[in-house]
N, C-alpha and C positions, 0 to 999 in steps of 0.2 A: 131374455131370448131376443135375438135380432129379428125385426119384422122384415119379411121378404119383400123385396122391391123388384119389379120387372123393368129393367133398363133397356130392353129391346125396343127398337124403333123400326117402323116401316118407312124405308127410304126409297121412294119411287118404285115400290113393288118388291124391293129387296129387304129381307129381314136382317138387320144388323144387331149385334150383341149389345151395343150401347151407342149413344149419340156422339162419341168423341172421335174426331179425325185429326190427323196431322195436316197442317196447311202446306199447300204446294210451295216448293222452293226452299223449305226450311229444314227438311229432314232427309234430303238426298233421295236415294233409291231404296231406302229401308235398311240396308246392311250397315250404313254409317251409324245408325241409332241403336242397333241391336245389342250393343254392349252396355247400353245405358237404361234400356227399358225392354219389357216383353212386348214386342210388336203385336203378338197374337192377342193381346188383351184389348187392343183398340177396336173401335167400331169400324173404322176405315182408315186407310192410308192413302194419301195423295202424293204421288211422286213429284219431283221437280219437273219443270217444263221440258218436253221433248220436241225437237224439231226434225225436219226431214234430213238435214245434213248436220254434222258435228259443228258446234259453235264454241269459239274460245271466249266469247263474252267481251265486255268492255275492259279498257285498260285500268290499272290500279292507280290510286286507291278507289275502291268501289263499294266500300262500306264505311259508314261513320256513325258514331253514337250521337244521339241528341237528347235533350231533356225528355225523360220518360218514353224513349223510343229509339229508333235507328232509321237511317236512310240506306237503301241499297241500290246500286246500279250495276248489278251482276251482268246484265245483258243476255240473259237466258243461256248462259254457258252450259253445254250438255254434250253427251257423247253421240247424239244422233240416233234415229229410230232403229236402224239396222243393228248397231252395237247394243242398244238397249235390249232388243229382243234376244240377241245371242248371249249377252253377258249377264243381264239383270233378271230376266224372267226365271232362269233356273234358281236364282237367289230368292225371288219372291215366292216361289213354290213352297219354301220352308215355313212360311208364316200363315197362321190360320186367321186371316182377316180379309176384308174386301179391299182390293186394290183398285184405285182409279189413277189414270195417267193424265197429267196436265199436258195439253198439246198447244203448240204455238207455231206461227209461220209468218211469212212476209206477204203471202197472197192466199186467197181462198183455196186455190189449187194445192198449195203446200199443206194447208190444214187437212184437206180431204185425203191427200196422199198418205199423210201420217196416220190418219184415222183408219184408212183402209188396211194398212199394214197391222194395226193393233187389234182391229175388230174381231178377227178369227181366234184370238188367244183366249182360252178358257180361264187363264189365270187373272184376266182383267175383267172387273165387274162393269167398268164404264170409263168414260173420258170426261175430263174437265176442260172446257174450252176457254183458253186464255185469250180474251178479246181486247186486252189492254196493249196489244202489239201494234206498231205502226204499219199501215197498209201501204206498201210501196206503189201500188197502182193508183192510189188516191193522194199522192204527194206527201205521204208520211202521216196522214191523219189517222188517229187511232181507230181500229175497227169498232170498238165498243162505244163510240160517241155518236154514231149515226144509226138511228133505228132501222133504216132501210138496209144498211150493210149488215147490221146484226141479224135481221131476218134472213138475209141471203146466206151468210156464213153458217148460221145455225141450221137452216134447212138443208144446205149442201152437206154438212157433216153428218147430220142425223140420217139422211138418206144413205150415207155410205157405211153406217155401222149397224144397221138393222135393229135388233132388239136390245143391244147394249144401251146402258143408261148414259144419257148425255146431260152433263151439268154445265151450265153456262155461267162463267165467273164475271160478275159485273164490276166495272170500274166506277168509283165514286166521283170521277172528274167530269161530271156532266151536270146540266141544269136540272133535269128531272130523271132520277134513276128509275122511277116507276115506268116511264115511257120506254126505256131500254129493256126493262124486265118484261114488259108486255110484248115487245117485239120478239124477244127470245122465246117466250111461252107460245105465242101465236105461230112461231116457226117450228115448234116441236120439241123445245127443251123439256126434259123430264124433271129437272131440278134447277134451282138457282143457287149459285155460290156468291157470297158477298161478305165483305167487300175486298177488292184489291187495294193496293196502296195508293196514298195520295201523292201527287207530284209535289216535290219540295226541294229546297236548296239550303246549303250551309256555306257561309263565307268565312274565310280566315281574314280577320281584320288587319293582320300584320302584312300579309302579302297582297291583300285585296283580290284574292282569287278564290274560286270555289274549292272546297276541300275534295269533293269528288271529281275525278278526271272527266266524268261525263257531264259535269256541271249540275245536273239535276238527278234526283233519285226518288225512290218510292218510300214514303214515310209509313212505318208500321210501329206496333208497340202500344203500350197503355195510353199514349197521348191521343190516339184516334178512337179509343173505345166508345166514348159517349156519342160521337157522330155515327159510328158503326151501329150502335144499338138503335139509334133513331132511324137510320136508313133501313135497318132490318124490319123494324115495326111498320114503317111506311110501306115497304114492298109487301110485307105479309098482309096488311089490311087491304091494300089497293090491287094487288096482283095474285100473290101466292094462295091466299085463303080462298078467294073466289074461283081460282083455277084448280084448287085442290092439288097443288104440287109443293114439294118440300123446299125449305130454304136451309142451306148449309152456311152458317154464319160465323163470322169471326172478325177480329180486329182488336188487338190488345188484350186478349184473354190470357190472364196469368194465374188465375186461381179458380176455385169452385164458384165463388160468388159471381165472378165475371161470366162464367159459363151459364149459370142459372139465369142470370139477367138476360142474356141473349135468347134463351129458350122461352122465357116468359114473354119476350118481345115478339116471338113468332118462329124461332128456329127449331127445326126438327133435329138437326145435327149442328155441332159446333167444331171449329177448327182451332188448334193450338199451334202457333207459329213462332213468333219472336221470343216468347218465353222459353222455348226449347234451347235457345242459345245460352241462356243463363242457367236453367235447370233442365237438363236433357230428358228427365223423366216426368216433366210437368203434366203431359197428357194422361199418363197412367194414374198419377196422383189425383187428377181432376175427376177421373172415373169413380174412384173411391169416394171423393168428396160429394159428388152428385148423389151417390147411393145413400150416404149419411144424411144429406139434406132431405131427401125423400122420406127416409125413415123418421126423421125429427118432425116433419110436417105432415106425416101420415098420408103420403102420396104413394099409392100402390103401384102405379104405372107412370113412367116418365112422360109418356105421351100426353097425359092429362095436364102437364105443365106448359106444353107448347101453346103459345098465343093466349095465355091466361091473364094477360095484363088487364087490370080493372079500369 
């Protein structure tokens, strides 16, 4: 007889059926993945980034495989918030899981405008703030690398969405990620999402040109997992645990062992991203794998595993 395991987690006051999410930007708006897995089995679904206006993204090529990973320079291509509300919210209604919308912009005002349009929608549990975008008012410096700007953007968006959950997604391209995490928490973040991709480059040695048209891209996949686990544990110990807020962690998760590793490091929830390009049903398989792991190790509740690193 199978031992019963409680996979539910308390995520910033919201009860989720399990800790497994899709990572933003990897599974579209949900309908793209519905032929490959049961979306309703997920603990949460994070959409690709949504901006105020439609964006075509960067020129091609904008994705390239690397050793144990991939680089992408999609450029936040999306249909814009108005079309998202009109066309995708009716689709989202079909699925029994908690939806979070990743939002992005060129200015704080753009972030707030997108947030204000999405906040009234009952189908949306919360927003994930993509602060890895260039701030056009600061000469293209990324929002997420300056603690003062992180406080400003987090506070502004939080005020505009009321009781909706605000997750701030941290970039690893900083000297001290805990400093950025603290700034987000101090400004009202309900949860932290980590990590976003590492800035990286691939060169074609025959042409002596970069393979990506954008020159650089974001590195994801198994290659970044050990760094992501370390950063998750660092932020858990230094920021999230003292503040009693959850971490949604990811970076190269491809199987159950990877997911459990992040949870032990301090994650309340985990995200599956790049693995979905190889095996589109990876996230659902990992849910089953976590359940079996807990049964084998006599862990009655998944929450007991969070931050249990010895």
